[in-house]
C-alpha angles and dihedrals in degrees: 000000000000104000093192094065113118089223091057100040098037118082144194119215123207114185133180088256089058097045099040096078090051092051092046090049090050091050090056088058092252090286096121121076113281112264117243092242096060096086089050092052091049092048093048091050089051092050091047091050092049090047091053092047091050091051092051094048092044092050092050094048094049095044110117116241114261114236112242117236 
């Protein structure tokens, strides 16, 4: 794998302090005003999903062909 890729070296950090307002908001049944951190959590989950998808595709494309027996 190319270790200089920004997708591989960049990172997204989700901590309990980031996720807690989202969980508390969900426990209220989403009736309270949306916490400021919710868009950041959603964006970080999207970036993490794209990162995982990129890694899967990259691994499949660089996989050497298996010799047939």
